[in-house]
C-alpha positions in Angstrom: -8.1 14.8 -10.0 -7.0 12.9 -13.2 -8.6 11.8 -16.3 -12.4 10.5 -16.6 -12.8 6.9 -16.6 -13.7 5.5 -19.9 -16.5 3.3 -18.5 -19.4 3.0 -16.3 -21.9 0.2 -15.7 -23.6 0.9 -18.8 -20.7 1.5 -20.9 -19.8 -1.3 -19.3 -22.5 -3.6 -20.1 -22.5 -2.2 -23.9 -18.9 -3.3 -24.3 -19.6 -6.6 -22.5 -22.4 -7.4 -25.4 -19.5 -7.4 -28.0 -16.4 -8.7 -26.3 -17.9 -11.1 -23.9 -21.5 -11.8 -24.1 -21.8 -15.0 -22.0 -20.7 -12.7 -19.2 -23.5 -10.4 -19.2 -26.3 -12.2 -17.2 -23.5 -12.4 -14.4 -22.8 -8.9 -14.6 -26.3 -7.7 -14.5 -26.8 -10.0 -11.2 -23.6 -8.4 -9.8 -24.0 -4.8 -10.2 -26.4 -4.7 -7.0 -23.7 -6.2 -5.3 -20.7 -3.7 -6.4 -22.8 -1.1 -6.1 -23.4 -1.8 -2.6 -19.9 -2.6 -1.8 -19.1 0.3 -3.0 -21.8 2.4 -1.1 -20.9 0.8 1.7 -17.3 2.6 1.9 -18.6 6.0 1.0 -21.0 5.8 3.9 -18.3 4.5 6.1 -16.0 7.1 4.8 -18.9 9.7 5.6 -19.1 8.6 9.5 -15.6 8.8 9.7 -13.4 11.0 7.8 -13.6 15.0 7.3 -15.7 15.1 4.2 -17.7 17.9 2.5 -21.5 17.5 3.1 -21.6 14.6 5.3 -23.9 16.0 7.7 -26.2 16.0 5.1 -26.3 12.1 5.0 -27.1 10.6 7.7 -29.2 7.7 9.0 -32.2 6.9 8.3 -31.8 9.4 5.5 -28.5 7.1 4.0 -30.9 4.1 4.6 -32.6 5.2 1.2 -29.4 5.7 -0.9 -28.7 2.7 -3.4 -26.5 4.1 -5.9 -23.3 5.5 -4.8 -22.7 7.4 -7.9 -25.8 9.0 -7.1 -24.5 9.8 -3.3 -21.4 11.4 -4.6 -23.5 13.7 -6.8 -26.2 14.6 -4.1 -23.1 15.5 -2.3 -21.6 18.2 -5.1 -18.4 16.6 -5.2 -16.7 16.7 -8.5 -18.0 15.1 -11.7 -14.5 13.4 -11.9 -15.3 11.4 -8.8 -18.3 10.9 -9.4 -17.2 9.0 -13.0 -14.4 7.1 -10.9 -16.9 5.6 -8.4 -18.8 4.6 -11.5 -15.7 3.0 -12.9 -15.0 1.2 -9.8 -18.7 -0.3 -9.3 -18.7 -1.2 -13.2 -15.3 -3.0 -12.8 -16.0 -4.6 -9.4 -19.3 -5.9 -11.1 -17.4 -7.3 -13.8 -14.9 -8.7 -11.2 -18.0 -10.4 -9.5 -19.1 -11.7 -12.8 -16.2 -13.4 -14.0 -14.7 -15.5 -10.7 -12.2 -18.8 -11.3 -13.7 -21.8 -11.5 -14.7 -24.4 -8.8 -12.2 -26.5 -7.4 -12.5 -30.3 -5.8 -11.1 -29.7 -2.9 -10.4 -26.1 -0.5 -7.3 -24.5 -2.5 -4.8 -24.0 0.3 -4.7 -27.3 0.5 -3.4 -27.9 -3.2 -0.7 -26.0 -2.4 -1.2 -23.4 -4.9 1.7 -20.7 -6.3 1.3 -16.8 -5.3 -0.4 -15.8 -8.5 -3.3 -17.7 -8.5 -3.7 -17.0 -4.7 -3.2 -13.3 -5.4 -5.7 -13.4 -8.4 -8.5 -14.7 -5.9 -9.1 -11.1 -4.9 -12.2 -9.2 -6.5 -12.3 -5.9 -5.0 -8.8 -4.7 -4.3 -8.5 -2.4 -0.9 -11.1 -3.0 1.4 -12.0 0.5 2.4 -11.3 2.3 -0.7 -14.1 3.6 -2.4 -11.9 3.4 -6.0 -11.2 0.1 -5.1 -11.9 -0.9 -8.5 -11.0 2.3 -10.7 -8.9 1.8 -13.4 -8.9 4.9 -16.0 -8.2 5.1 -19.5 -8.5 1.1 -19.6 -11.3 0.3 -21.6 -13.3 -3.1 -20.5 -10.8 -5.3 -23.2 -7.8 -3.8 -21.4 -9.8 -5.2 -18.0 -10.0 -8.4 -18.7 -6.6 -8.7 -20.6 -5.0 -7.5 -18.0 -6.9 -7.3 -14.6 -5.4 -10.1 -12.1 -9.1 -10.9 -10.9 -9.6 -11.8 -14.4 -6.5 -14.2 -14.4 -4.7 -13.5 -17.5 -1.2 -14.5 -18.8 0.6 -11.8 -20.7 4.4 -10.9 -22.2 6.0 -7.5 -21.5 7.7 -5.9 -23.7 11.1 -5.9 -24.7 12.2 -1.9 -25.6 15.7 -1.3 -26.4 17.0 2.2 -25.6 19.2 4.0 -27.2 22.9 4.8 -25.7 23.1 7.5 -23.7 19.0 7.4 -22.7 19.4 4.7 -20.1 19.6 4.8 -16.0 20.4 1.8 -14.8 22.9 -1.0 -14.4 21.9 -3.9 -16.4 21.4 -3.9 -20.3 19.9 -1.1 -21.7 16.1 -2.7 -22.3 13.0 -1.4 -20.6 10.6 -4.1 -19.6 7.1 -1.9 -20.7 3.6 -3.6 -19.5 2.2 -4.0 -22.9 -0.8 -1.9 -22.1 2.2 1.1 -21.4 4.0 0.0 -24.6 1.7 1.1 -27.3 1.6 4.3 -25.9 5.2 4.7 -25.3 6.0 3.6 -29.2 3.8 6.3 -30.2 5.6 9.2 -28.2 9.2 7.7 -27.8 9.6 6.2 -31.5 13.1 6.3 -31.3 12.1 3.0 -28.6 13.1 0.2 -30.3 10.6 -3.0 -30.1 12.7 -5.7 -28.8 10.1 -8.8 -28.4 8.4 -9.8 -25.9 9.7 -12.0 -22.7 8.1 -15.2 -21.6 4.6 -15.5 -20.4 4.3 -13.4 -16.9 1.0 -12.9 -14.4 -0.2 -9.9 -12.5 -0.3 -9.8 -9.0 -2.6 -7.9 -6.7 -1.4 -4.7 -8.2 -1.8 -4.8 -11.8 1.7 -3.6 -12.6 3.6 -6.3 -10.7 3.9 -9.3 -12.7 5.4 -12.7 -11.4 7.8 -14.2 -14.4 8.0 -17.3 -12.5 11.7 -16.4 -11.5 10.6 -13.2 -9.4 8.9 -10.3 -10.2 8.8 -6.9 -12.0 7.2 -3.6 -11.1 6.5 -2.0 -14.3 4.8 1.5 -15.0 1.2 2.0 -16.1 -0.3 5.1 -16.7 -3.8 4.2 -15.0 -5.1 5.5 -12.1 -5.8 2.7 -9.4 -7.2 3.7 -6.2 -5.5 7.2 -5.0 -2.4 7.0 -7.9 -1.1 6.5 -11.0 1.0 3.8 -10.7 4.7 5.0 -12.2 8.0 3.8 -11.0 9.7 7.2 -9.4 13.4 8.0 -10.0 13.3 7.6 -5.8 11.4 4.6 -5.8 14.4 3.1 -8.0 17.1 4.7 -6.2 15.6 4.1 -2.5 14.7 0.1 -3.4 18.1 -1.5 -3.3 19.3 0.9 -0.5 16.1 -0.1 1.7 17.0 -4.0 0.7 20.1 -3.9 2.3 19.3 -1.9 5.5 16.1 -4.0 5.9 18.3 -7.1 5.6 20.3 -5.7 8.1 17.8 -5.0 10.1 15.5 -8.4 10.2 18.4 -10.8 10.9 17.0 -12.9 13.8 13.6 -11.9 13.3 10.6 -13.9 11.8 10.2 -11.5 9.2 12.0 -11.5 5.5 11.8 -8.9 3.2 12.2 -9.2 -0.8 15.2 -7.3 -1.9 14.8 -5.0 -5.0 17.4 -4.9 -7.7 17.9 -4.5 -11.5 16.2 -1.3 -11.8 16.2 0.8 -14.5 14.8 3.9 -16.6 14.7 6.0 -20.1 15.8 9.3 -19.6 13.9 11.9 -20.7 15.0 15.8 -20.9 17.9 14.4 -18.7 15.9 12.9 -15.7 14.9 9.2 -15.3 11.2 9.0 -16.8 8.6 7.8 -14.2 6.7 6.3 -17.3 9.2 4.6 -18.6 10.9 2.6 -16.0 10.8 -0.8 -14.5 12.1 -2.4 -10.9 12.6 -6.1 -10.4 11.8 -7.6 -7.0 13.1 -11.0 -5.8 9.8 -13.8 -5.1 9.4 -15.5 -1.5 11.4 -18.7 -1.3 9.3 -21.2 1.0 9.9 -24.9 2.2 8.1 -27.8 0.7 4.4 -27.8 1.5 4.6 -24.3 2.6 2.4 -21.5 1.0 2.8 -17.9 1.1 -0.6 -15.8 0.6 -0.9 -11.9 1.0 -2.7 -10.9 4.4 -5.3 -9.2 2.3 -6.3 -12.4 0.1 -7.0 -14.5 3.3 -10.2 -12.8 2.8 -11.4 -13.8 -0.8 -13.2 -16.1 -1.3 -12.0 -20.3 -2.0 -13.0 -21.5 -4.9 -13.7 -24.7 -3.6 -16.9 -23.6 -1.4 -17.0 -19.7 -1.6 -15.9 -19.3 2.0 -12.9 -16.9 2.9 -9.1 -18.7 2.5 -8.9 -17.6 5.8 -11.5 -20.1 7.3 -9.8 -23.2 5.6 -6.2 -22.0 7.2 -7.7 -21.0 10.7 -9.5 -24.3 12.0 -9.0 -23.0 15.4 -9.7 -19.3 14.8 -8.2 -18.4 18.3 -5.0 -20.1 18.2 -4.5 -19.1 14.4 -4.7 -15.6 15.1 -2.7 -16.2 18.3 -0.2 -17.8 16.2 -0.2 -14.9 13.7 -0.5 -12.2 16.0 2.6 -13.0 17.8 4.3 -13.6 14.4 3.5 -10.3 13.0 3.4 -7.6 15.5 6.4 -8.0 17.8 8.8 -7.7 14.3 7.1 -5.2 13.5 7.4 -3.2 16.3 10.8 -3.9 16.9 11.6 -2.9 13.5 9.9 0.6 13.9 12.0 1.0 17.6 15.3 0.3 15.6 14.1 3.1 12.7 12.0 1.7 10.2 7.9 1.9 9.9 6.8 -0.7 7.4 3.5 -0.1 5.7 2.5 -3.4 6.2 -1.1 -3.6 4.6 -2.9 -6.6 2.9 -0.6 -6.3 -0.1 2.6 -5.7 0.9 2.4 -8.0 3.8 2.8 -11.8 3.3 2.6 -14.9 5.5 4.2 -18.4 5.1 1.7 -21.0 6.2 2.9 -24.5 6.9 -0.1 -27.2 6.7 -2.4 -23.7 7.5 -0.3 -22.5 10.2 1.5 -19.3 10.2 5.1 -19.7 10.2 7.0 -16.4 8.8 5.7 -13.0 7.8 7.7 -11.4 4.2 7.6 -8.2 3.1 7.3 -6.3 -0.1 7.5 -3.0 -1.7 9.0 -0.2 0.1 7.1 2.8 -1.3 5.3 3.3 1.7 7.9 3.3 4.3 9.7 5.8 6.9 12.8 5.8 8.2 14.7 7.3 11.2 17.6 8.4 11.0 17.8 9.2 14.7 16.8 5.7 15.4 19.1 4.0 13.0 21.8 5.9 15.0 20.4 4.6 18.5 20.6 1.3 17.1 24.2 1.5 16.0 23.5 2.1 12.3 24.1 4.9 9.4 21.4 6.3 8.0 21.3 5.4 4.1 21.0 8.2 1.7 17.1 8.0 0.5 15.6 10.1 -1.6 11.6 11.1 -1.2 10.0 11.7 2.1 11.0 8.2 3.5 13.5 9.8 6.6 11.1 11.5 9.5 12.3 11.1 13.2 8.8 12.3 14.0 7.6 9.3 16.5 4.1 10.1 15.3 4.1 9.7 11.8 6.6 6.6 12.3 4.1 5.3 14.5 1.0 6.2 12.3 2.3 4.6 9.2 2.5 1.4 10.5 -0.6 1.0 12.6 -2.9 2.7 10.1 -2.1 0.1 7.8 -1.4 -3.4 9.8 -3.9 -2.3 13.2 -6.3 0.0 11.2 -6.7 -1.9 7.7 -5.3 -5.3 8.3 -6.6 -6.7 11.4 -9.9 -5.2 11.2 -10.8 -7.0 7.8 -9.3 -10.4 9.2 -11.1 -10.3 12.4 -14.3 -9.6 10.1 -13.8 -12.8 8.8 -13.5 -14.8 11.8 -15.9 -12.8 13.8 -18.5 -13.5 10.7 -18.0 -17.5 11.0 -18.7 -17.2 15.0 -15.1 -16.3 16.9 -15.7 -13.4 19.4 -14.0 -10.3 18.3 -13.3 -9.2 21.9 -10.7 -12.5 22.4 -9.5 -11.8 18.8 -8.3 -8.0 19.8 -7.0 -9.7 23.1 -4.7 -12.1 21.4 -3.4 -8.8 19.3 -2.9 -6.6 22.3 -1.4 -9.4 24.3 1.2 -10.4 21.2 1.6 -6.0 21.2 2.7 -6.2 24.6 5.4 -8.2 24.6 7.6 -5.5 22.7 8.6 -3.2 25.6 9.2 -0.1 23.6 7.5 3.3 23.7 5.5 3.0 20.6 4.1 -0.3 21.9 2.8 1.2 24.8 1.0 4.2 22.8 -0.5 1.7 20.4 -2.3 -0.4 23.2 -3.7 3.0 24.8 -4.6 5.8 22.4 -7.0 5.6 19.5 -5.9 4.0 16.2 -5.3 5.9 13.0 -6.4 5.1 9.7 -6.3 6.6 6.1 -8.6 8.7 5.2 -9.2 7.3 1.5 -11.9 9.2 0.5 -10.3 12.5 1.8 -7.3 12.3 0.6 -8.9 11.2 -3.3 -10.8 14.9 -3.3 -8.0 16.6 -1.4 -6.2 19.0 -4.0 -2.7 16.8 -3.6 -4.4 13.5 -3.6 -1.0 11.5 -2.6 -0.6 13.6 1.1 -1.9 11.5 3.5 -4.7 12.5 5.8 -5.6 10.3 8.7 -8.7 9.4 11.3 -9.0 7.9 14.0 -10.7 4.9 15.7 -11.4 4.0 19.1 -8.8 0.9 19.9 -9.9 -2.4 20.7 -6.6 -2.7 21.7 -7.4 -0.5 25.1 -8.1 -2.6 28.2 -8.3 -5.9 26.2 
């Protein structure tokens, strides 16, 4: 299950007293909230996922539990997982203790750039209890590199010897500074070549905004369920899928951010996932427009602490209907044509024009699934892809899409609107209406059968934490 994280709540506080004594009091005040947030994720998992010991923690006994680390130990789960949970609590409390400075007006009214909006998100994945785990990073690293602390940094340029480079561009690896320190110790034949200009981390710590585009780097740190490297399959598939999706999305209100310029260092005859980078284009928007990841809409506006979504959705029902009709029909059209996007809150962005949704943008192809049979039916040849992307299983294709966008994104945003007074039944009815406009077998299934959701805790405890495990929930679209 990976290495033991560097710091729990107590160790983090001790490091803060040296590094940032000004944050210690705020950190102490934030710890109960952070514990409660991680505990809520664990209790939700116990109620819905296939987990060992879940029968031992039932209401009302669960009401007395306040410490998620203590819960993990009580359940007899591995000590490494308890350490990950402790690290997640500590880093989440640190994020709460270091919020962005207040603004004089709602942030969306100021046409903020993408990095500013992404760095508002304090807690990452809305369901994963390891949402803020950063194994191997100490507190100084988290403050220096984690997006919720709003850093600006520079990538290292490492010159690669002739014959050791995989890629079409110049043999220069763009390495995250945390990674670069470790690479130079292990591979002394890499030659430092200075630094890039200033860059800013996006919601994914290892992906940075250069101002002209985005660069995904390899960082050997476990965040949620995976160590964030760049696989040889991703280097190959990115440009191939960029071309395919550009063709499939023509005419749809959905655009994809193309990946290109991939490069990696060859180690032991193969491109190394630990020494690799990938370029991705930045979203293009018009004057007065703003682009924001769907997951970031739940983040607090520094103006008043209310979710960003509430400043955009002045009429919650009209706004949600606009988003639903913009989002679900093109995703289902793509699914029917042969590509299931893993449209979760980090990878799926919406372009707002004076707050109104006008276009969807999708990035990062790592979790997609591609059906060669459906592509052939649409008159297209299946491209050569590596890894586990190709499948013709309709259940697998539907599940990959639905678990992300209907099982995670929609409930998160509907919960925000519901907390502000909207009727969730009316909001889900708007979603059902949008799905029903697509006359495909996939749409009919999604309107009637239980909805899937990724079982994030069960996956983390599994022997293979990267193998998908699903849990199923009552479908609010059924009968809506």
